[in-house]
VOGUVEX-920153 format. One record per residue (C-alpha): residue in one letter; z, x, y; residue number from 1. Coordinates in steps of 0.25 Angstrom, whole numbers. Layout:
! residues N
<vexdren type="A" up="Z" east="X" north="Y" seq="NUM"/>
...
//
This chain:
! residues 440
<vexdren type="M" up="0" east="52" north="385" seq="1"/>
<vexdren type="I" up="-8" east="57" north="397" seq="2"/>
<vexdren type="V" up="-12" east="72" north="394" seq="3"/>
<vexdren type="I" up="-13" east="80" north="406" seq="4"/>
<vexdren type="P" up="-18" east="95" north="408" seq="5"/>
<vexdren type="T" up="-6" east="102" north="412" seq="6"/>
<vexdren type="H" up="6" east="101" north="402" seq="7"/>
<vexdren type="M" up="20" east="103" north="408" seq="8"/>
<vexdren type="K" up="34" east="105" north="403" seq="9"/>
<vexdren type="I" up="42" east="96" north="412" seq="10"/>
<vexdren type="S" up="57" east="93" north="414" seq="11"/>
<vexdren type="V" up="62" east="80" north="421" seq="12"/>
<vexdren type="I" up="76" east="81" north="425" seq="13"/>
<vexdren type="G" up="82" east="67" north="427" seq="14"/>
<vexdren type="T" up="79" east="55" north="418" seq="15"/>
<vexdren type="G" up="80" east="43" north="427" seq="16"/>
<vexdren type="Y" up="68" east="34" north="431" seq="17"/>
<vexdren type="V" up="60" east="45" north="437" seq="18"/>
<vexdren type="G" up="63" east="57" north="427" seq="19"/>
<vexdren type="L" up="62" east="49" north="415" seq="20"/>
<vexdren type="V" up="49" east="42" north="419" seq="21"/>
<vexdren type="T" up="43" east="55" north="424" seq="22"/>
<vexdren type="G" up="47" east="63" north="411" seq="23"/>
<vexdren type="A" up="41" east="52" north="402" seq="24"/>
<vexdren type="V" up="28" east="51" north="410" seq="25"/>
<vexdren type="F" up="26" east="67" north="411" seq="26"/>
<vexdren type="S" up="28" east="68" north="396" seq="27"/>
<vexdren type="D" up="18" east="57" north="394" seq="28"/>
<vexdren type="W" up="8" east="65" north="402" seq="29"/>
<vexdren type="G" up="9" east="76" north="392" seq="30"/>
<vexdren type="H" up="20" east="85" north="397" seq="31"/>
<vexdren type="D" up="33" east="90" north="390" seq="32"/>
<vexdren type="V" up="44" east="83" north="398" seq="33"/>
<vexdren type="V" up="59" east="84" north="396" seq="34"/>
<vexdren type="C" up="68" east="74" north="404" seq="35"/>
<vexdren type="A" up="82" east="80" north="407" seq="36"/>
<vexdren type="D" up="94" east="73" north="412" seq="37"/>
<vexdren type="I" up="109" east="77" north="412" seq="38"/>
<vexdren type="I" up="113" east="62" north="408" seq="39"/>
<vexdren type="E" up="115" east="64" north="393" seq="40"/>
<vexdren type="E" up="115" east="49" north="390" seq="41"/>
<vexdren type="K" up="102" east="47" north="396" seq="42"/>
<vexdren type="I" up="95" east="58" north="389" seq="43"/>
<vexdren type="A" up="101" east="53" north="376" seq="44"/>
<vexdren type="M" up="95" east="39" north="378" seq="45"/>
<vexdren type="L" up="81" east="45" north="381" seq="46"/>
<vexdren type="K" up="81" east="54" north="369" seq="47"/>
<vexdren type="K" up="84" east="41" north="361" seq="48"/>
<vexdren type="G" up="72" east="34" north="368" seq="49"/>
<vexdren type="V" up="81" east="25" north="377" seq="50"/>
<vexdren type="M" up="77" east="24" north="391" seq="51"/>
<vexdren type="P" up="88" east="25" north="402" seq="52"/>
<vexdren type="I" up="79" east="16" north="411" seq="53"/>
<vexdren type="Y" up="70" east="4" north="410" seq="54"/>
<vexdren type="E" up="56" east="8" north="413" seq="55"/>
<vexdren type="D" up="43" east="1" north="407" seq="56"/>
<vexdren type="G" up="37" east="10" north="397" seq="57"/>
<vexdren type="L" up="46" east="22" north="399" seq="58"/>
<vexdren type="K" up="53" east="21" north="385" seq="59"/>
<vexdren type="E" up="39" east="21" north="378" seq="60"/>
<vexdren type="L" up="34" east="33" north="386" seq="61"/>
<vexdren type="V" up="47" east="41" north="384" seq="62"/>
<vexdren type="N" up="47" east="39" north="369" seq="63"/>
<vexdren type="K" up="32" east="42" north="368" seq="64"/>
<vexdren type="N" up="34" east="55" north="374" seq="65"/>
<vexdren type="V" up="47" east="59" north="368" seq="66"/>
<vexdren type="K" up="40" east="56" north="354" seq="67"/>
<vexdren type="E" up="28" east="65" north="358" seq="68"/>
<vexdren type="E" up="38" east="76" north="362" seq="69"/>
<vexdren type="R" up="34" east="77" north="377" seq="70"/>
<vexdren type="L" up="47" east="71" north="382" seq="71"/>
<vexdren type="S" up="61" east="74" north="380" seq="72"/>
<vexdren type="F" up="75" east="72" north="386" seq="73"/>
<vexdren type="T" up="86" east="82" north="388" seq="74"/>
<vexdren type="T" up="100" east="84" north="395" seq="75"/>
<vexdren type="D" up="97" east="99" north="395" seq="76"/>
<vexdren type="V" up="91" east="100" north="409" seq="77"/>
<vexdren type="A" up="92" east="115" north="410" seq="78"/>
<vexdren type="K" up="83" east="116" north="397" seq="79"/>
<vexdren type="S" up="73" east="106" north="402" seq="80"/>
<vexdren type="I" up="71" east="114" north="415" seq="81"/>
<vexdren type="K" up="70" east="127" north="408" seq="82"/>
<vexdren type="E" up="59" east="122" north="398" seq="83"/>
<vexdren type="S" up="51" east="115" north="409" seq="84"/>
<vexdren type="E" up="40" east="120" north="419" seq="85"/>
<vexdren type="V" up="42" east="107" north="428" seq="86"/>
<vexdren type="V" up="55" east="101" north="431" seq="87"/>
<vexdren type="F" up="56" east="87" north="437" seq="88"/>
<vexdren type="I" up="69" east="83" north="445" seq="89"/>
<vexdren type="A" up="70" east="68" north="443" seq="90"/>
<vexdren type="V" up="85" east="65" north="445" seq="91"/>
<vexdren type="G" up="90" east="53" north="454" seq="92"/>
<vexdren type="T" up="92" east="54" north="469" seq="93"/>
<vexdren type="P" up="100" east="42" north="472" seq="94"/>
<vexdren type="S" up="105" east="39" north="486" seq="95"/>
<vexdren type="N" up="119" east="44" north="490" seq="96"/>
<vexdren type="Q" up="128" east="37" north="500" seq="97"/>
<vexdren type="S" up="121" east="41" north="512" seq="98"/>
<vexdren type="G" up="107" east="36" north="507" seq="99"/>
<vexdren type="S" up="102" east="50" north="504" seq="100"/>
<vexdren type="A" up="97" east="54" north="491" seq="101"/>
<vexdren type="D" up="107" east="60" north="482" seq="102"/>
<vexdren type="L" up="100" east="73" north="477" seq="103"/>
<vexdren type="S" up="112" east="79" north="469" seq="104"/>
<vexdren type="A" up="104" east="77" north="456" seq="105"/>
<vexdren type="V" up="92" east="84" north="461" seq="106"/>
<vexdren type="W" up="100" east="96" north="466" seq="107"/>
<vexdren type="A" up="107" east="97" north="452" seq="108"/>
<vexdren type="V" up="94" east="97" north="445" seq="109"/>
<vexdren type="A" up="88" east="107" north="455" seq="110"/>
<vexdren type="K" up="100" east="116" north="452" seq="111"/>
<vexdren type="T" up="98" east="115" north="437" seq="112"/>
<vexdren type="I" up="83" east="118" north="438" seq="113"/>
<vexdren type="G" up="86" east="131" north="445" seq="114"/>
<vexdren type="E" up="96" east="135" north="435" seq="115"/>
<vexdren type="N" up="86" east="133" north="424" seq="116"/>
<vexdren type="L" up="74" east="139" north="430" seq="117"/>
<vexdren type="N" up="68" east="148" north="419" seq="118"/>
<vexdren type="D" up="54" east="149" north="424" seq="119"/>
<vexdren type="Y" up="45" east="143" north="434" seq="120"/>
<vexdren type="K" up="46" east="128" north="436" seq="121"/>
<vexdren type="I" up="42" east="117" north="445" seq="122"/>
<vexdren type="I" up="53" east="108" north="449" seq="123"/>
<vexdren type="I" up="49" east="94" north="453" seq="124"/>
<vexdren type="T" up="58" east="84" north="460" seq="125"/>
<vexdren type="K" up="54" east="70" north="456" seq="126"/>
<vexdren type="S" up="67" east="63" north="461" seq="127"/>
<vexdren type="T" up="66" east="56" north="475" seq="128"/>
<vexdren type="V" up="72" east="66" north="485" seq="129"/>
<vexdren type="P" up="73" east="67" north="500" seq="130"/>
<vexdren type="V" up="65" east="77" north="508" seq="131"/>
<vexdren type="G" up="70" east="91" north="506" seq="132"/>
<vexdren type="T" up="75" east="90" north="492" seq="133"/>
<vexdren type="N" up="64" east="98" north="485" seq="134"/>
<vexdren type="E" up="67" east="110" north="494" seq="135"/>
<vexdren type="R" up="81" east="109" north="490" seq="136"/>
<vexdren type="V" up="78" east="108" north="475" seq="137"/>
<vexdren type="W" up="70" east="121" north="477" seq="138"/>
<vexdren type="E" up="82" east="128" north="483" seq="139"/>
<vexdren type="I" up="92" east="123" north="473" seq="140"/>
<vexdren type="V" up="83" east="127" north="461" seq="141"/>
<vexdren type="K" up="81" east="141" north="468" seq="142"/>
<vexdren type="E" up="96" east="143" north="471" seq="143"/>
<vexdren type="N" up="99" east="140" north="456" seq="144"/>
<vexdren type="S" up="87" east="147" north="449" seq="145"/>
<vexdren type="P" up="86" east="161" north="444" seq="146"/>
<vexdren type="E" up="82" east="172" north="454" seq="147"/>
<vexdren type="G" up="66" east="172" north="454" seq="148"/>
<vexdren type="A" up="65" east="159" north="447" seq="149"/>
<vexdren type="K" up="51" east="152" north="451" seq="150"/>
<vexdren type="F" up="50" east="137" north="453" seq="151"/>
<vexdren type="A" up="44" east="126" north="462" seq="152"/>
<vexdren type="C" up="48" east="113" north="467" seq="153"/>
<vexdren type="V" up="40" east="100" north="468" seq="154"/>
<vexdren type="S" up="43" east="87" north="474" seq="155"/>
<vexdren type="N" up="36" east="76" north="466" seq="156"/>
<vexdren type="P" up="42" east="62" north="469" seq="157"/>
<vexdren type="E" up="40" east="50" north="460" seq="158"/>
<vexdren type="F" up="35" east="37" north="463" seq="159"/>
<vexdren type="L" up="39" east="29" north="451" seq="160"/>
<vexdren type="R" up="42" east="14" north="451" seq="161"/>
<vexdren type="E" up="53" east="10" north="441" seq="162"/>
<vexdren type="G" up="47" east="0" north="431" seq="163"/>
<vexdren type="T" up="33" east="6" north="433" seq="164"/>
<vexdren type="S" up="36" east="21" north="433" seq="165"/>
<vexdren type="I" up="28" east="26" north="421" seq="166"/>
<vexdren type="Y" up="16" east="19" north="427" seq="167"/>
<vexdren type="D" up="19" east="25" north="440" seq="168"/>
<vexdren type="A" up="20" east="39" north="435" seq="169"/>
<vexdren type="N" up="6" east="38" north="428" seq="170"/>
<vexdren type="N" up="0" east="30" north="440" seq="171"/>
<vexdren type="T" up="6" east="37" north="452" seq="172"/>
<vexdren type="D" up="0" east="35" north="466" seq="173"/>
<vexdren type="R" up="3" east="49" north="470" seq="174"/>
<vexdren type="V" up="10" east="62" north="466" seq="175"/>
<vexdren type="I" up="18" east="69" north="477" seq="176"/>
<vexdren type="L" up="21" east="84" north="475" seq="177"/>
<vexdren type="G" up="28" east="92" north="485" seq="178"/>
<vexdren type="S" up="32" east="106" north="485" seq="179"/>
<vexdren type="D" up="30" east="120" north="493" seq="180"/>
<vexdren type="D" up="24" east="125" north="480" seq="181"/>
<vexdren type="P" up="9" east="121" north="479" seq="182"/>
<vexdren type="K" up="8" east="127" north="465" seq="183"/>
<vexdren type="A" up="19" east="119" north="460" seq="184"/>
<vexdren type="I" up="13" east="106" north="466" seq="185"/>
<vexdren type="D" up="0" east="109" north="460" seq="186"/>
<vexdren type="K" up="6" east="111" north="446" seq="187"/>
<vexdren type="I" up="14" east="98" north="447" seq="188"/>
<vexdren type="A" up="1" east="91" north="452" seq="189"/>
<vexdren type="T" up="-5" east="94" north="438" seq="190"/>
<vexdren type="L" up="6" east="85" north="432" seq="191"/>
<vexdren type="Y" up="0" east="73" north="439" seq="192"/>
<vexdren type="E" up="-14" east="76" north="441" seq="193"/>
<vexdren type="H" up="-18" east="67" north="429" seq="194"/>
<vexdren type="L" up="-13" east="55" north="437" seq="195"/>
<vexdren type="N" up="-24" east="56" north="447" seq="196"/>
<vexdren type="A" up="-15" east="52" north="458" seq="197"/>
<vexdren type="P" up="-14" east="59" north="472" seq="198"/>
<vexdren type="I" up="-5" east="71" north="472" seq="199"/>
<vexdren type="V" up="1" east="74" north="485" seq="200"/>
<vexdren type="K" up="5" east="89" north="487" seq="201"/>
<vexdren type="C" up="15" east="91" north="498" seq="202"/>
<vexdren type="D" up="28" east="98" north="502" seq="203"/>
<vexdren type="F" up="42" east="94" north="497" seq="204"/>
<vexdren type="R" up="46" east="86" north="508" seq="205"/>
<vexdren type="S" up="34" east="77" north="509" seq="206"/>
<vexdren type="A" up="34" east="74" north="494" seq="207"/>
<vexdren type="E" up="49" east="71" north="495" seq="208"/>
<vexdren type="L" up="46" east="61" north="507" seq="209"/>
<vexdren type="V" up="35" east="54" north="500" seq="210"/>
<vexdren type="K" up="44" east="47" north="490" seq="211"/>
<vexdren type="Y" up="54" east="42" north="500" seq="212"/>
<vexdren type="A" up="43" east="38" north="510" seq="213"/>
<vexdren type="S" up="36" east="30" north="499" seq="214"/>
<vexdren type="N" up="48" east="23" north="494" seq="215"/>
<vexdren type="A" up="53" east="20" north="508" seq="216"/>
<vexdren type="F" up="39" east="14" north="512" seq="217"/>
<vexdren type="L" up="39" east="5" north="499" seq="218"/>
<vexdren type="A" up="53" east="1" north="503" seq="219"/>
<vexdren type="T" up="49" east="-2" north="517" seq="220"/>
<vexdren type="K" up="38" east="-11" north="511" seq="221"/>
<vexdren type="I" up="48" east="-19" north="503" seq="222"/>
<vexdren type="S" up="57" east="-21" north="515" seq="223"/>
<vexdren type="F" up="46" east="-25" north="524" seq="224"/>
<vexdren type="I" up="41" east="-36" north="515" seq="225"/>
<vexdren type="N" up="55" east="-41" north="513" seq="226"/>
<vexdren type="E" up="56" east="-42" north="529" seq="227"/>
<vexdren type="I" up="43" east="-50" north="528" seq="228"/>
<vexdren type="A" up="49" east="-59" north="518" seq="229"/>
<vexdren type="R" up="61" east="-62" north="527" seq="230"/>
<vexdren type="I" up="51" east="-66" north="538" seq="231"/>
<vexdren type="C" up="43" east="-74" north="527" seq="232"/>
<vexdren type="H" up="57" east="-81" north="523" seq="233"/>
<vexdren type="S" up="59" east="-86" north="537" seq="234"/>
<vexdren type="A" up="45" east="-89" north="541" seq="235"/>
<vexdren type="G" up="40" east="-96" north="529" seq="236"/>
<vexdren type="A" up="30" east="-86" north="524" seq="237"/>
<vexdren type="D" up="29" east="-80" north="510" seq="238"/>
<vexdren type="V" up="31" east="-65" north="509" seq="239"/>
<vexdren type="K" up="23" east="-65" north="496" seq="240"/>
<vexdren type="V" up="11" east="-69" north="504" seq="241"/>
<vexdren type="V" up="14" east="-60" north="515" seq="242"/>
<vexdren type="S" up="16" east="-48" north="506" seq="243"/>
<vexdren type="E" up="3" east="-51" north="498" seq="244"/>
<vexdren type="G" up="-5" east="-51" north="512" seq="245"/>
<vexdren type="M" up="1" east="-38" north="516" seq="246"/>
<vexdren type="G" up="-1" east="-31" north="503" seq="247"/>
<vexdren type="L" up="-16" east="-34" north="503" seq="248"/>
<vexdren type="D" up="-17" east="-25" north="515" seq="249"/>
<vexdren type="K" up="-20" east="-11" north="508" seq="250"/>
<vexdren type="R" up="-12" east="-4" north="519" seq="251"/>
<vexdren type="I" up="0" east="-11" north="515" seq="252"/>
<vexdren type="G" up="-1" east="-14" north="500" seq="253"/>
<vexdren type="R" up="6" east="-25" north="491" seq="254"/>
<vexdren type="A" up="16" east="-16" north="484" seq="255"/>
<vexdren type="F" up="31" east="-17" north="489" seq="256"/>
<vexdren type="L" up="28" east="-30" north="497" seq="257"/>
<vexdren type="N" up="37" east="-39" north="488" seq="258"/>
<vexdren type="A" up="48" east="-45" north="496" seq="259"/>
<vexdren type="G" up="61" east="-47" north="488" seq="260"/>
<vexdren type="I" up="76" east="-43" north="489" seq="261"/>
<vexdren type="G" up="73" east="-28" north="493" seq="262"/>
<vexdren type="Y" up="70" east="-15" north="486" seq="263"/>
<vexdren type="G" up="80" east="-7" north="477" seq="264"/>
<vexdren type="G" up="80" east="2" north="466" seq="265"/>
<vexdren type="S" up="82" east="17" north="464" seq="266"/>
<vexdren type="C" up="71" east="22" north="474" seq="267"/>
<vexdren type="F" up="69" east="13" north="486" seq="268"/>
<vexdren type="P" up="83" east="12" north="492" seq="269"/>
<vexdren type="K" up="86" east="26" north="489" seq="270"/>
<vexdren type="D" up="73" east="32" north="494" seq="271"/>
<vexdren type="V" up="73" east="23" north="507" seq="272"/>
<vexdren type="E" up="87" east="28" north="510" seq="273"/>
<vexdren type="A" up="84" east="42" north="507" seq="274"/>
<vexdren type="L" up="72" east="42" north="516" seq="275"/>
<vexdren type="Y" up="80" east="36" north="527" seq="276"/>
<vexdren type="R" up="91" east="47" north="525" seq="277"/>
<vexdren type="T" up="80" east="58" north="525" seq="278"/>
<vexdren type="S" up="75" east="52" north="538" seq="279"/>
<vexdren type="S" up="89" east="52" north="544" seq="280"/>
<vexdren type="D" up="91" east="67" north="539" seq="281"/>
<vexdren type="H" up="79" east="71" north="547" seq="282"/>
<vexdren type="E" up="84" east="63" north="559" seq="283"/>
<vexdren type="Y" up="75" east="51" north="559" seq="284"/>
<vexdren type="D" up="79" east="37" north="558" seq="285"/>
<vexdren type="F" up="69" east="30" north="548" seq="286"/>
<vexdren type="R" up="72" east="16" north="554" seq="287"/>
<vexdren type="L" up="61" east="9" north="546" seq="288"/>
<vexdren type="L" up="69" east="13" north="533" seq="289"/>
<vexdren type="R" up="82" east="8" north="539" seq="290"/>
<vexdren type="G" up="75" east="-5" north="540" seq="291"/>
<vexdren type="V" up="69" east="-5" north="526" seq="292"/>
<vexdren type="M" up="83" east="-2" north="520" seq="293"/>
<vexdren type="D" up="89" east="-13" north="529" seq="294"/>
<vexdren type="V" up="79" east="-24" north="525" seq="295"/>
<vexdren type="N" up="81" east="-20" north="510" seq="296"/>
<vexdren type="E" up="96" east="-22" north="511" seq="297"/>
<vexdren type="R" up="95" east="-35" north="518" seq="298"/>
<vexdren type="Q" up="84" east="-41" north="509" seq="299"/>
<vexdren type="K" up="94" east="-44" north="497" seq="300"/>
<vexdren type="Y" up="103" east="-51" north="507" seq="301"/>
<vexdren type="F" up="92" east="-60" north="511" seq="302"/>
<vexdren type="Y" up="90" east="-64" north="497" seq="303"/>
<vexdren type="I" up="105" east="-67" north="495" seq="304"/>
<vexdren type="E" up="105" east="-75" north="507" seq="305"/>
<vexdren type="Q" up="94" east="-85" north="502" seq="306"/>
<vexdren type="I" up="103" east="-87" north="489" seq="307"/>
<vexdren type="V" up="116" east="-89" north="497" seq="308"/>
<vexdren type="R" up="109" east="-98" north="507" seq="309"/>
<vexdren type="H" up="103" east="-107" north="496" seq="310"/>
<vexdren type="F" up="117" east="-109" north="489" seq="311"/>
<vexdren type="K" up="123" east="-112" north="503" seq="312"/>
<vexdren type="G" up="131" east="-99" north="505" seq="313"/>
<vexdren type="N" up="138" east="-99" north="492" seq="314"/>
<vexdren type="L" up="134" east="-92" north="479" seq="315"/>
<vexdren type="S" up="148" east="-93" north="473" seq="316"/>
<vexdren type="G" up="147" east="-98" north="458" seq="317"/>
<vexdren type="K" up="132" east="-98" north="459" seq="318"/>
<vexdren type="T" up="125" east="-91" north="447" seq="319"/>
<vexdren type="F" up="112" east="-84" north="449" seq="320"/>
<vexdren type="A" up="102" east="-78" north="440" seq="321"/>
<vexdren type="C" up="98" east="-64" north="445" seq="322"/>
<vexdren type="L" up="85" east="-60" north="439" seq="323"/>
<vexdren type="G" up="83" east="-45" north="440" seq="324"/>
<vexdren type="L" up="93" east="-34" north="442" seq="325"/>
<vexdren type="A" up="84" east="-21" north="442" seq="326"/>
<vexdren type="F" up="79" east="-17" north="456" seq="327"/>
<vexdren type="K" up="65" east="-20" north="451" seq="328"/>
<vexdren type="N" up="58" east="-25" north="439" seq="329"/>
<vexdren type="N" up="54" east="-17" north="427" seq="330"/>
<vexdren type="T" up="66" east="-8" north="428" seq="331"/>
<vexdren type="D" up="81" east="-8" north="425" seq="332"/>
<vexdren type="D" up="85" east="0" north="437" seq="333"/>
<vexdren type="T" up="96" east="-7" north="445" seq="334"/>
<vexdren type="R" up="98" east="4" north="455" seq="335"/>
<vexdren type="K" up="98" east="-2" north="469" seq="336"/>
<vexdren type="S" up="94" east="-15" north="464" seq="337"/>
<vexdren type="V" up="93" east="-26" north="474" seq="338"/>
<vexdren type="A" up="94" east="-36" north="463" seq="339"/>
<vexdren type="L" up="108" east="-30" north="459" seq="340"/>
<vexdren type="E" up="112" east="-31" north="474" seq="341"/>
<vexdren type="I" up="108" east="-46" north="474" seq="342"/>
<vexdren type="V" up="116" east="-49" north="461" seq="343"/>
<vexdren type="K" up="128" east="-42" north="468" seq="344"/>
<vexdren type="M" up="126" east="-50" north="481" seq="345"/>
<vexdren type="L" up="125" east="-63" north="473" seq="346"/>
<vexdren type="R" up="138" east="-59" north="465" seq="347"/>
<vexdren type="G" up="145" east="-56" north="479" seq="348"/>
<vexdren type="E" up="141" east="-70" north="483" seq="349"/>
<vexdren type="G" up="149" east="-76" north="471" seq="350"/>
<vexdren type="A" up="137" east="-79" north="462" seq="351"/>
<vexdren type="R" up="136" east="-78" north="447" seq="352"/>
<vexdren type="L" up="124" east="-70" north="442" seq="353"/>
<vexdren type="R" up="116" east="-71" north="429" seq="354"/>
<vexdren type="V" up="107" east="-58" north="430" seq="355"/>
<vexdren type="F" up="95" east="-53" north="422" seq="356"/>
<vexdren type="D" up="86" east="-42" north="422" seq="357"/>
<vexdren type="P" up="76" east="-38" north="411" seq="358"/>
<vexdren type="A" up="80" east="-23" north="412" seq="359"/>
<vexdren type="A" up="91" east="-20" north="421" seq="360"/>
<vexdren type="M" up="103" east="-28" north="415" seq="361"/>
<vexdren type="E" up="111" east="-16" north="410" seq="362"/>
<vexdren type="N" up="109" east="-8" north="423" seq="363"/>
<vexdren type="A" up="113" east="-20" north="431" seq="364"/>
<vexdren type="K" up="126" east="-22" north="423" seq="365"/>
<vexdren type="K" up="131" east="-9" north="427" seq="366"/>
<vexdren type="V" up="130" east="-13" north="442" seq="367"/>
<vexdren type="L" up="134" east="-27" north="442" seq="368"/>
<vexdren type="G" up="144" east="-28" north="431" seq="369"/>
<vexdren type="N" up="147" east="-42" north="425" seq="370"/>
<vexdren type="D" up="154" east="-50" north="436" seq="371"/>
<vexdren type="V" up="148" east="-64" north="438" seq="372"/>
<vexdren type="I" up="135" east="-58" north="432" seq="373"/>
<vexdren type="Y" up="129" east="-63" north="419" seq="374"/>
<vexdren type="Y" up="118" east="-53" north="413" seq="375"/>
<vexdren type="A" up="108" east="-63" north="407" seq="376"/>
<vexdren type="K" up="100" east="-60" north="394" seq="377"/>
<vexdren type="D" up="87" east="-64" north="401" seq="378"/>
<vexdren type="L" up="81" east="-71" north="413" seq="379"/>
<vexdren type="M" up="84" east="-86" north="408" seq="380"/>
<vexdren type="D" up="98" east="-82" north="404" seq="381"/>
<vexdren type="A" up="100" east="-77" north="418" seq="382"/>
<vexdren type="I" up="95" east="-90" north="424" seq="383"/>
<vexdren type="E" up="103" east="-100" north="416" seq="384"/>
<vexdren type="G" up="113" east="-107" north="424" seq="385"/>
<vexdren type="S" up="110" east="-100" north="437" seq="386"/>
<vexdren type="D" up="110" east="-106" north="451" seq="387"/>
<vexdren type="G" up="98" east="-98" north="455" seq="388"/>
<vexdren type="I" up="89" east="-87" north="451" seq="389"/>
<vexdren type="C" up="88" east="-74" north="459" seq="390"/>
<vexdren type="I" up="76" east="-65" north="456" seq="391"/>
<vexdren type="L" up="80" east="-51" north="459" seq="392"/>
<vexdren type="T" up="70" east="-42" north="452" seq="393"/>
<vexdren type="E" up="55" east="-44" north="450" seq="394"/>
<vexdren type="W" up="54" east="-44" north="435" seq="395"/>
<vexdren type="Q" up="42" east="-51" north="430" seq="396"/>
<vexdren type="E" up="50" east="-60" north="421" seq="397"/>
<vexdren type="F" up="57" east="-66" north="433" seq="398"/>
<vexdren type="A" up="44" east="-69" north="439" seq="399"/>
<vexdren type="E" up="40" east="-77" north="427" seq="400"/>
<vexdren type="I" up="53" east="-85" north="426" seq="401"/>
<vexdren type="D" up="52" east="-98" north="419" seq="402"/>
<vexdren type="L" up="56" east="-107" north="430" seq="403"/>
<vexdren type="A" up="57" east="-120" north="422" seq="404"/>
<vexdren type="E" up="66" east="-114" north="412" seq="405"/>
<vexdren type="A" up="74" east="-107" north="422" seq="406"/>
<vexdren type="K" up="76" east="-120" north="430" seq="407"/>
<vexdren type="K" up="82" east="-127" north="417" seq="408"/>
<vexdren type="T" up="94" east="-117" north="417" seq="409"/>
<vexdren type="L" up="97" east="-115" north="432" seq="410"/>
<vexdren type="K" up="107" east="-122" north="439" seq="411"/>
<vexdren type="K" up="99" east="-122" north="452" seq="412"/>
<vexdren type="A" up="84" east="-119" north="452" seq="413"/>
<vexdren type="V" up="83" east="-108" north="463" seq="414"/>
<vexdren type="I" up="77" east="-95" north="463" seq="415"/>
<vexdren type="F" up="79" east="-83" north="473" seq="416"/>
<vexdren type="D" up="67" east="-74" north="471" seq="417"/>
<vexdren type="G" up="71" east="-61" north="476" seq="418"/>
<vexdren type="R" up="58" east="-54" north="472" seq="419"/>
<vexdren type="N" up="48" east="-65" north="475" seq="420"/>
<vexdren type="L" up="44" east="-66" north="460" seq="421"/>
<vexdren type="L" up="42" east="-81" north="459" seq="422"/>
<vexdren type="D" up="32" east="-90" north="466" seq="423"/>
<vexdren type="P" up="40" east="-100" north="475" seq="424"/>
<vexdren type="A" up="31" east="-112" north="473" seq="425"/>
<vexdren type="S" up="32" east="-111" north="458" seq="426"/>
<vexdren type="V" up="47" east="-109" north="458" seq="427"/>
<vexdren type="R" up="49" east="-121" north="467" seq="428"/>
<vexdren type="K" up="39" east="-129" north="459" seq="429"/>
<vexdren type="A" up="48" east="-126" north="447" seq="430"/>
<vexdren type="G" up="59" east="-133" north="454" seq="431"/>
<vexdren type="F" up="66" east="-120" north="460" seq="432"/>
<vexdren type="E" up="71" east="-117" north="474" seq="433"/>
<vexdren type="Y" up="65" east="-103" north="477" seq="434"/>
<vexdren type="F" up="69" east="-92" north="487" seq="435"/>
<vexdren type="G" up="61" east="-79" north="487" seq="436"/>
<vexdren type="I" up="60" east="-68" north="497" seq="437"/>
<vexdren type="G" up="51" east="-72" north="509" seq="438"/>
<vexdren type="R" up="44" east="-83" north="500" seq="439"/>
<vexdren type="R" up="38" east="-95" north="507" seq="440"/>
//
């Protein structure tokens, strides 16, 4: 536990990736934290020490702080608000049909907070929300609170990566705090001062835009390197070498320059769409973002085309080992997973599929069902009897696949590496045909 000077009683409303990790980390910093959610099943699981999500180190962190009586879980949202001095809103903001963020859960929580204001509280929005949201949160709380009730609102966007979220929370690059109340900002700044990270204090709207702009820029880097990979594919260059050479330039950096089948997950697709919608709402056509989304959508078709071309236009009756179902490694999250989209596309081409993921099998079953899909018990079980291997998620164990053993059980020794995990020369030396994304 990290002991910090200012002790706070904190309520975190919402126990998804952001809320649960945020609550666990705050409690580990020495605060009294209650995580509240209206989903009874989820709270019951958490009280038993069962995590509703897969996140490295989360179970241990939660159980430790529950045992030390700094962290608790409840479905009584009203009580959690009344007994806290700081209330974090950490509910989901998924995309709706228009591409805008669905803020219905945020509005509902703001209303509940207003109805249960019993003394001064600072209300902090952790959820990723578009420009103008925190101003509306303030209005909803005001409309539903007792006359004369005192409170402040702060925008505090999160920058956690699934799979490394606990590390990220303790080693953040920056803290963004936006509000029209300087005293509230200063109070919440004390929550993070021990991290020795830059704290940016600003207005609501700038804080809200920082999160969207950050994710959209990272998505742009991914789409850019995927376009470079397409050029490499045609010109005979190697995108791994190109991205390495680019990344050594300190102005560019190496992160997010890995070519593959495109970005997915619960953040990038949603946030890029939401930022584009925000630009449209403010009468600006963000043409660059349109290109980023278009490139990302086309990338999975480029991958499928390589497979179809190799099998001379017909995948009917062919069996593929699909390695990876989560949208990225070290998580069980299949939301907006490009890997799942690839599996569906292969199934649409008439292929049979043997799939495996170290963490995301159960979540994948809810999406894919059982039609022409065999859920393997491990990597080698997925490979057995297949006509080819499709690497769809960048799990480390897929990078360390025993090629000699794999070749013994395959019908055809061919690998379609959608994440560029393997070295083409080594794979070919082992007797395989190899197809990567922009690899020489």
